[in-house]
C-alpha positions as a printed NumPy array, in Angstrom:
array([[ 38.643, 183.658,  52.789],
       [ 37.953, 185.91 ,  49.891],
       [ 34.836, 185.499,  47.869],
       [ 31.117, 185.398,  48.129],
       [ 28.995, 183.048,  50.154],
       [ 25.589, 182.016,  48.997],
       [ 23.31 , 180.705,  51.712],
       [ 20.645, 178.288,  50.606],
       [ 17.645, 176.824,  52.337],
       [ 16.925, 173.879,  50.088],
       [ 14.451, 172.122,  52.379],
       [ 13.691, 168.485,  52.867],
       [ 16.758, 167.482,  54.859],
       [ 16.113, 165.932,  58.267],
       [ 19.059, 167.713,  59.89 ],
       [ 17.797, 171.198,  59.051],
       [ 14.197, 170.486,  59.934],
       [ 14.921, 171.142,  63.613],
       [ 15.893, 174.738,  62.806],
       [ 12.9  , 177.012,  62.188],
       [ 12.829, 178.824,  58.863],
       [ 12.79 , 182.264,  60.537],
       [ 16.051, 181.414,  62.305],
       [ 17.643, 180.405,  59.003],
       [ 16.592, 183.739,  57.503],
       [ 18.004, 185.541,  60.543],
       [ 21.371, 183.786,  60.19 ],
       [ 21.468, 184.49 ,  56.464],
       [ 20.81 , 188.191,  57.093],
       [ 23.419, 188.348,  59.847],
       [ 26.066, 186.893,  57.539],
       [ 25.438, 189.62 ,  54.947],
       [ 26.902, 192.237,  57.301],
       [ 30.196, 190.402,  57.877],
       [ 33.577, 191.451,  56.561],
       [ 35.523, 189.085,  54.309],
       [ 37.709, 188.079,  57.255],
       [ 34.707, 187.367,  59.479],
       [ 33.031, 185.447,  56.669],
       [ 36.174, 183.347,  56.384],
       [ 35.851, 182.473,  60.065],
       [ 32.223, 181.444,  59.537],
       [ 33.243, 179.235,  56.609],
       [ 35.969, 177.633,  58.731],
       [ 33.446, 176.796,  61.472],
       [ 31.113, 175.238,  58.913],
       [ 33.887, 173.246,  57.235],
       [ 35.032, 171.872,  60.597],
       [ 31.642, 171.289,  62.214],
       [ 29.318, 170.46 ,  59.297],
       [ 31.286, 169.796,  56.096],
       [ 28.181, 168.528,  54.278],
       [ 26.766, 172.078,  54.484],
       [ 29.697, 173.552,  52.539],
       [ 30.029, 173.438,  48.765],
       [ 32.814, 175.227,  46.923],
       [ 31.695, 176.496,  43.531],
       [ 35.082, 177.913,  42.557],
       [ 38.006, 179.576,  44.329],
       [ 36.017, 182.683,  45.191],
       [ 32.452, 181.42 ,  45.492],
       [ 30.807, 178.831,  47.678],
       [ 27.42 , 177.809,  48.972],
       [ 26.316, 177.089,  52.488],
       [ 23.318, 174.759,  52.679],
       [ 21.596, 175.771,  55.89 ],
       [ 19.517, 172.594,  55.93 ],
       [ 22.714, 170.57 ,  56.312],
       [ 23.679, 172.349,  59.539],
       [ 22.979, 170.534,  62.763],
       [ 21.457, 172.507,  65.624],
       [ 24.742, 172.815,  67.558],
       [ 26.669, 174.184,  64.584],
       [ 23.824, 176.541,  63.736],
       [ 23.828, 177.902,  67.286],
       [ 27.624, 178.173,  67.262],
       [ 27.389, 180.373,  64.156],
       [ 24.692, 182.577,  65.711],
       [ 26.759, 182.965,  68.901],
       [ 29.915, 183.739,  66.928],
       [ 28.264, 186.436,  64.79 ],
       [ 26.457, 187.98 ,  67.771],
       [ 29.787, 188.052,  69.599],
       [ 31.334, 189.954,  66.694],
       [ 28.479, 192.462,  66.809],
       [ 29.023, 193.034,  70.538],
       [ 32.749, 193.608,  70.049],
       [ 32.065, 196.064,  67.221],
       [ 29.445, 197.879,  69.299],
       [ 31.862, 198.201,  72.234],
       [ 34.626, 199.501,  69.95 ],
       [ 32.307, 202.148,  68.523],
       [ 31.246, 203.215,  72.017],
       [ 34.907, 203.531,  73.052],
       [ 35.647, 205.688,  69.999],
       [ 32.705, 207.975,  70.843],
       [ 33.929, 208.405,  74.423],
       [ 37.461, 209.254,  73.262],
       [ 36.119, 211.662,  70.652],
       [ 33.911, 213.455,  73.179],
       [ 36.692, 213.976,  75.712]])
């Protein structure tokens, strides 16, 4: 996926009420550090798991309504992004070891 994602917390939806606001902010901030390819994977998860949370604005822009994510999908996204961070951290550590040898 190419394009920009806009994450919105629009409030008032029963599905999203089970997810604390601070967790929504955390997810939104985590997404900002993703590459376009990684963001595409996040969008795919949302489209498959919680299609009501996804709104395409045009070919290169879309919105993710965090309040339309169920708890399981929300946690799946957190786990996915944290997994990416661990992989990246391990790759950087490996590069440092090779460089120092």
